[in-house]
MIPABA-539996 format. One record per residue (C-alpha): residue number from 0; residue in one letter; x, y, z. Coordinates in nm, 2 decimals. Layout:
BEGIN
R   num   residu     east    north       up
R   NUM        A        X        Y        Z
...
! end
This chain:
BEGIN
R   num   residu     east    north       up
R     0        M    18.83   -12.17     4.11
R     1        H    18.49   -12.20     4.27
R     2        K    18.24   -11.96     4.12
R     3        S    18.04   -11.77     4.38
R     4        A    17.67   -11.85     4.42
R     5        A    17.61   -11.49     4.55
R     6        W    17.50   -11.35     4.21
R     7        P    17.23   -11.62     4.12
R     8        L    17.10   -11.63     4.48
R     9        T    17.07   -11.25     4.49
R    10        W    16.89   -11.23     4.16
R    11        M    16.65   -11.52     4.27
R    12        Y    16.58   -11.34     4.60
R    13        C    16.52   -11.01     4.43
R    14        T    16.27   -11.18     4.20
R    15        L    16.09   -11.32     4.51
R    16        V    16.07   -10.98     4.67
R    17        V    15.94   -10.82     4.35
R    18        Y    15.68   -11.09     4.30
R    19        A    15.56   -11.07     4.66
R    20        S    15.54   -10.69     4.65
R    21        L    15.35   -10.66     4.32
R    22        Y    15.13   -10.97     4.32
R    23        P    14.87   -11.02     4.16
R    24        F    15.00   -10.79     3.88
R    25        A    14.65   -10.70     3.77
R    26        D    14.43   -10.39     3.70
R    27        W    14.72   -10.14     3.68
R    28        R    14.58    -9.79     3.66
R    29        D    14.64    -9.44     3.78
R    30        Q    14.43    -9.39     4.10
R    31        G    14.45    -9.01     4.09
R    32        I    14.72    -8.98     4.36
R    33        A    15.09    -8.91     4.34
R    34        P    15.30    -9.23     4.35
R    35        W    15.50    -9.09     4.63
R    36        A    15.20    -8.97     4.84
R    37        F    15.24    -9.26     5.08
R    38        L    15.56    -9.10     5.22
R    39        A    15.35    -8.82     5.38
R    40        A    15.04    -9.03     5.47
R    41        P    14.92    -9.05     5.83
R    42        M    15.01    -9.34     6.05
R    43        P    14.78    -9.65     5.99
R    44        R    14.52    -9.72     6.26
R    45        Y    14.56   -10.10     6.24
R    46        W    14.88   -10.29     6.25
R    47        T    14.96   -10.65     6.32
R    48        G    15.27   -10.83     6.44
R    49        F    15.26   -11.04     6.13
R    50        D    15.29   -10.73     5.91
R    51        V    15.59   -10.61     6.11
R    52        A    15.76   -10.95     6.11
R    53        I    15.71   -11.02     5.74
R    54        N    15.84   -10.68     5.63
R    55        I    16.16   -10.71     5.84
R    56        A    16.21   -11.08     5.77
R    57        G    16.15   -11.04     5.40
R    58        Y    16.43   -10.80     5.35
R    59        L    16.68   -10.94     5.60
R    60        P    16.81   -11.22     5.36
R    61        L    16.83   -10.96     5.08
R    62        G    17.05   -10.74     5.29
R    63        A    17.28   -11.03     5.38
R    64        L    17.30   -11.14     5.02
R    65        L    17.38   -10.79     4.90
R    66        A    17.65   -10.75     5.16
R    67        W    17.79   -11.09     5.07
R    68        L    17.79   -10.99     4.71
R    69        G    17.98   -10.67     4.79
R    70        L    18.24   -10.86     4.98
R    71        R    18.28   -11.11     4.69
R    72        T    18.31   -10.84     4.42
R    73        R    18.52   -10.61     4.64
R    74        H    18.34   -10.31     4.52
R    75        R    18.48    -9.96     4.60
R    76        V    18.16    -9.88     4.80
R    77        P    18.16   -10.04     5.15
R    78        P    17.95   -10.35     5.14
R    79        A    17.71   -10.23     5.42
R    80        W    17.64    -9.91     5.24
R    81        L    17.59   -10.08     4.91
R    82        A    17.35   -10.34     5.06
R    83        V    17.14   -10.08     5.24
R    84        A    17.13    -9.85     4.94
R    85        C    17.02   -10.12     4.70
R    86        G    16.76   -10.27     4.95
R    87        T    16.62    -9.93     5.04
R    88        L    16.59    -9.82     4.67
R    89        L    16.43   -10.15     4.57
R    90        S    16.17   -10.12     4.85
R    91        L    16.10    -9.76     4.76
R    92        V    16.05    -9.84     4.39
R    93        L    15.82   -10.13     4.47
R    94        E    15.61    -9.93     4.72
R    95        T    15.58    -9.66     4.46
R    96        L    15.46    -9.91     4.20
R    97        Q    15.20   -10.04     4.45
R    98        S    15.03    -9.70     4.41
R    99        Y    14.91    -9.82     4.07
R   100        L    14.77   -10.15     4.20
R   101        P    14.42   -10.12     4.35
R   102        Q    14.46   -10.45     4.54
R   103        R    14.78   -10.33     4.71
R   104        V    14.84   -10.04     4.95
R   105        A    15.17    -9.84     4.94
R   106        S    15.30    -9.77     5.29
R   107        R    15.58    -9.56     5.44
R   108        E    15.59    -9.80     5.73
R   109        D    15.65   -10.10     5.50
R   110        W    15.93    -9.91     5.34
R   111        L    16.10    -9.82     5.67
R   112        L    16.06   -10.18     5.80
R   113        N    16.20   -10.32     5.48
R   114        T    16.50   -10.08     5.52
R   115        L    16.54   -10.20     5.88
R   116        G    16.54   -10.56     5.76
R   117        T    16.81   -10.48     5.50
R   118        I    17.03   -10.31     5.76
R   119        V    17.00   -10.60     6.00
R   120        G    17.08   -10.85     5.73
R   121        A    17.38   -10.65     5.60
R   122        L    17.52   -10.60     5.94
R   123        S    17.47   -10.97     6.03
R   124        A    17.66   -11.07     5.72
R   125        L    17.94   -10.83     5.78
R   126        Y    17.97   -10.95     6.14
R   127        L    17.99   -11.31     6.03
R   128        A    18.25   -11.21     5.77
R   129        R    18.47   -11.03     6.03
R   130        R    18.44   -11.33     6.26
R   131        G    18.59   -11.54     5.98
R   132        G    18.27   -11.67     5.83
R   133        L    18.36   -11.60     5.47
R   134        V    18.70   -11.76     5.51
R   135        R    18.55   -12.07     5.67
R   136        W    18.29   -12.09     5.39
R   137        D    18.57   -12.07     5.13
R   138        G    18.76   -12.34     5.31
R   139        W    18.45   -12.56     5.34
R   140        Q    18.39   -12.52     4.97
R   141        R    18.74   -12.63     4.88
R   142        R    18.72   -12.93     5.11
R   143        W    18.37   -13.05     5.02
R   144        L    18.28   -12.92     4.68
R   145        T    18.41   -12.94     4.32
R   146        P    18.47   -12.61     4.14
R   147        Q    18.16   -12.64     3.92
R   148        S    17.91   -12.64     4.21
R   149        R    17.73   -12.31     4.18
R   150        G    17.43   -12.43     3.98
R   151        V    17.38   -12.73     4.20
R   152        L    17.40   -12.53     4.52
R   153        V    17.13   -12.29     4.39
R   154        L    16.90   -12.57     4.30
R   155        L    16.95   -12.75     4.63
R   156        L    16.89   -12.43     4.83
R   157        S    16.57   -12.36     4.63
R   158        W    16.44   -12.72     4.67
R   159        P    16.29   -12.67     5.02
R   160        A    16.11   -12.35     4.90
R   161        A    15.96   -12.55     4.61
R   162        L    15.82   -12.80     4.86
R   163        L    15.64   -12.53     5.05
R   164        F    15.36   -12.52     4.79
R   165        P    15.11   -12.80     4.86
R   166        S    15.14   -13.11     4.64
R   167        A    14.91   -13.40     4.57
R   168        V    15.19   -13.64     4.68
R   169        P    15.45   -13.56     4.95
R   170        F    15.78   -13.44     4.79
R   171        G    15.60   -13.42     4.46
R   172        L    15.74   -13.16     4.22
R   173        G    15.67   -13.10     3.85
R   174        H    15.30   -13.15     3.85
R   175        V    15.23   -12.95     3.53
R   176        W    14.98   -13.17     3.35
R   177        S    14.66   -13.02     3.49
R   178        G    14.80   -12.67     3.42
R   179        L    14.88   -12.77     3.06
R   180        Q    14.53   -12.90     3.02
R   181        E    14.38   -12.58     3.15
R   182        L    14.60   -12.38     2.92
R   183        A    14.51   -12.59     2.62
R   184        E    14.14   -12.56     2.70
R   185        A    14.16   -12.19     2.75
R   186        T    14.35   -12.15     2.42
R   187        L    14.09   -12.36     2.23
R   188        A    13.81   -12.16     2.39
R   189        L    13.98   -11.83     2.29
R   190        G    14.02   -11.95     1.93
R   191        A    13.68   -12.13     1.90
R   192        H    13.55   -11.87     1.65
R   193        W    13.85   -11.94     1.42
R   194        F    13.86   -12.32     1.46
R   195        E    13.50   -12.46     1.48
R   196        G    13.47   -12.79     1.66
R   197        A    13.82   -12.77     1.80
R   198        Q    13.87   -13.00     2.10
R   199        L    14.15   -13.16     2.30
R   200        P    14.29   -13.49     2.16
R   201        K    14.16   -13.79     2.34
R   202        W    14.51   -13.90     2.45
R   203        F    14.56   -13.55     2.60
R   204        A    14.24   -13.54     2.80
R   205        A    14.24   -13.90     2.93
R   206        I    14.57   -13.92     3.11
R   207        D    14.48   -13.77     3.45
R   208        T    14.21   -14.02     3.55
R   209        A    14.29   -14.26     3.84
R   210        P    14.43   -14.18     4.18
R   211        L    14.78   -14.32     4.25
R   212        G    14.81   -14.65     4.44
R   213        A    15.03   -14.71     4.74
R   214        G    15.31   -14.84     4.52
R   215        A    15.31   -14.54     4.29
R   216        S    15.29   -14.30     4.58
R   217        L    15.58   -14.47     4.74
R   218        A    15.78   -14.44     4.42
R   219        C    15.70   -14.07     4.40
R   220        V    15.83   -14.01     4.75
R   221        V    16.15   -14.22     4.69
R   222        T    16.23   -14.05     4.36
R   223        G    16.14   -13.71     4.49
R   224        L    16.39   -13.74     4.78
R   225        L    16.66   -13.94     4.61
R   226        A    16.70   -13.70     4.31
R   227        P    16.83   -13.40     4.51
R   228        C    17.06   -13.63     4.70
R   229        L    17.21   -13.76     4.37
R   230        L    17.22   -13.41     4.23
R   231        G    17.44   -13.31     4.52
R   232        F    17.66   -13.61     4.48
R   233        G    17.79   -13.47     4.16
R   234        V    17.97   -13.18     4.34
R   235        L    18.09   -13.35     4.66
R   236        H    18.43   -13.50     4.69
R   237        R    18.40   -13.78     4.95
R   238        P    18.14   -14.05     5.02
R   239        K    18.11   -13.94     5.39
R   240        H    18.02   -13.59     5.27
R   241        R    17.75   -13.74     5.05
R   242        I    17.61   -13.93     5.35
R   243        W    17.58   -13.60     5.54
R   244        L    17.41   -13.44     5.24
R   245        S    17.16   -13.72     5.23
R   246        L    17.07   -13.67     5.60
R   247        A    17.04   -13.30     5.54
R   248        V    16.81   -13.35     5.23
R   249        V    16.58   -13.58     5.42
R   250        T    16.57   -13.35     5.72
R   251        L    16.51   -13.03     5.52
R   252        G    16.25   -13.20     5.30
R   253        T    16.06   -13.33     5.59
R   254        S    16.08   -12.99     5.77
R   255        A    15.96   -12.80     5.46
R   256        S    15.67   -13.04     5.40
R   257        G    15.57   -13.00     5.77
R   258        L    15.59   -12.63     5.75
R   259        S    15.37   -12.63     5.43
R   260        A    15.11   -12.84     5.62
R   261        A    15.13   -12.61     5.92
R   262        L    15.08   -12.30     5.70
R   263        S    14.78   -12.46     5.52
R   264        W    14.60   -12.64     5.80
R   265        G    14.75   -12.51     6.12
R   266        P    15.02   -12.63     6.36
R   267        T    14.81   -12.92     6.49
R   268        H    14.81   -13.08     6.14
R   269        M    15.18   -13.02     6.08
R   270        W    15.26   -13.40     6.04
R   271        S    14.92   -13.52     5.91
R   272        W    15.08   -13.60     5.57
R   273        L    15.33   -13.83     5.73
R   274        D    15.14   -14.16     5.68
R   275        G    15.28   -14.52     5.65
R   276        T    15.36   -14.49     5.28
R   277        T    15.55   -14.16     5.32
R   278        T    15.74   -14.29     5.62
R   279        A    15.85   -14.60     5.43
R   280        G    15.95   -14.38     5.13
R   281        L    16.16   -14.16     5.36
R   282        A    16.34   -14.46     5.50
R   283        L    16.39   -14.63     5.16
R   284        A    16.52   -14.31     5.00
R   285        L    16.77   -14.25     5.28
R   286        A    16.89   -14.61     5.26
R   287        L    16.93   -14.59     4.88
R   288        A    17.12   -14.26     4.90
R   289        M    17.37   -14.40     5.15
R   290        A    17.41   -14.72     4.94
R   291        L    17.49   -14.50     4.64
R   292        A    17.73   -14.27     4.82
R   293        R    18.03   -14.41     4.63
R   294        L    17.86   -14.37     4.29
R   295        R    18.07   -14.19     4.02
R   296        W    17.93   -13.84     3.96
R   297        R    17.85   -13.91     3.59
R   298        W    17.64   -14.21     3.68
R   299        A    17.48   -14.00     3.96
R   300        A    17.39   -13.73     3.70
R   301        V    17.24   -14.00     3.46
R   302        L    17.04   -14.14     3.75
R   303        V    16.91   -13.80     3.84
R   304        C    16.76   -13.77     3.49
R   305        V    16.61   -14.11     3.50
R   306        L    16.46   -14.07     3.85
R   307        L    16.31   -13.73     3.78
R   308        C    16.16   -13.84     3.45
R   309        C    15.99   -14.13     3.63
R   310        H    15.89   -13.89     3.91
R   311        V    15.71   -13.64     3.69
R   312        A    15.56   -13.92     3.48
R   313        L    15.40   -14.08     3.79
R   314        L    15.31   -13.75     3.96
R   315        N    15.13   -13.61     3.66
R   316        Q    14.89   -13.91     3.67
R   317        A    14.77   -13.80     4.02
R   318        P    14.44   -13.62     4.02
R   319        G    14.37   -13.34     4.27
R   320        S    14.18   -13.48     4.57
R   321        P    13.92   -13.26     4.75
R   322        Y    14.16   -13.22     5.04
R   323        F    14.43   -13.10     4.80
R   324        A    14.19   -12.86     4.63
R   325        Q    14.09   -12.72     4.97
R   326        T    14.46   -12.67     5.06
R   327        L    14.52   -12.48     4.74
R   328        Q    14.22   -12.26     4.82
R   329        S    14.35   -12.18     5.16
R   330        W    14.68   -12.07     5.00
R   331        E    14.51   -11.87     4.73
R   332        Q    14.28   -11.68     4.97
R   333        G    14.50   -11.66     5.28
R   334        R    14.78   -11.44     5.39
R   335        F    15.03   -11.63     5.18
R   336        V    14.86   -11.53     4.86
R   337        R    15.16   -11.32     4.76
R   338        F    15.38   -11.62     4.75
R   339        N    15.12   -11.86     4.60
R   340        G    15.22   -11.82     4.23
R   341        L    15.59   -11.81     4.29
R   342        A    15.60   -12.11     4.51
R   343        E    15.39   -12.30     4.25
R   344        W    15.62   -12.20     3.97
R   345        L    15.92   -12.33     4.18
R   346        G    15.73   -12.66     4.24
R   347        W    15.66   -12.69     3.87
R   348        L    16.00   -12.61     3.72
R   349        W    16.24   -12.75     3.98
R   350        P    16.26   -13.11     3.84
R   351        Y    16.30   -12.98     3.48
R   352        A    16.58   -12.74     3.58
R   353        A    16.75   -13.02     3.76
R   354        I    16.73   -13.25     3.46
R   355        A    16.87   -12.97     3.23
R   356        L    17.16   -12.91     3.48
R   357        A    17.24   -13.28     3.50
R   358        L    17.24   -13.31     3.12
R   359        G    17.46   -13.00     3.09
R   360        R    17.72   -13.15     3.33
R   361        I    17.72   -13.48     3.14
R   362        R    17.76   -13.30     2.80
R   363        L    18.04   -13.08     2.94
R   364        A    18.22   -13.38     3.08
R   365        S    18.19   -13.56     2.74
R   366        S    18.33   -13.25     2.56
R   367        E    18.62   -13.23     2.79
R   368        S    18.71   -13.60     2.76
R   369        K    18.70   -13.56     2.37
R   370        I    18.94   -13.26     2.39
R   371        G    19.17   -13.46     2.62
R   372        L    19.18   -13.74     2.37
! end
């Protein structure tokens, strides 16, 4: 039987909502007001369309996922009521906790708009289910996917979100070396009075030196696009389905990278990252994915591990350019600051999670074959 992806997707989205609502998680203190005082506060003088849209849109997927989860688990409580109750309660708790954060403002209007988004999302999911959407989805899963597809689906659905955070190289994920260096330097500085003369090893400090050449950048683009294609190959039955997946991966990856550039630099610079090297990498990755459409899933899983190891090894040699630093600054100071850290963590961890999942599937297949023998 196919395991539903509703549970992991719901938990992931709840984590996103909590992070966006309580960021930056700093300077918690009692500000001398009741945590629920925002419920009786006067109407705000200033309100923007962005605030209205983000509060409704942020909880709309949550309402849909909660309703979907209620339909899957067949809970005694009607799915719509369950979704609205959970979404409303979560928003109320988070708005209450914002009363203890000086950099955040608890708002009754935010809570009501979040509730409205939850209602719209839940009703939309139930409408689609009544129109046969859930039955069609189950039929599509049986025709296209293997039973053990839940983890891969979650990773593939989170891959475009990981691409939203700016990267030094297009489609580059897993750039953790500079962060590890900063963490090591901060740790040494913190313990300087215990370990006199402590310093980073020469090999640790000297890796991130030279910018990537055209060949290395091309390899990063190809491996960054080909890896999710091959990851999906392991849960798809037929080669023609794998070809459709390859087209979807390239389309979604290009759209997510364009959206990231538009959010960082403005709509006029949406495709400024699409230079000759990146275009060649897109075409080469798509051609390789189609050529490997008949690859056995175990070899596809092995190739995922090899490609992602090469990808992160190359990417972590890329230094931050002034343009890249300016892009990060615009994210950290702009209206998307709430999602800055979470998107960065997704970009850091996605390749390593994919490697772990591919290795787990290889190990499980080896264990099953030994039992069969």
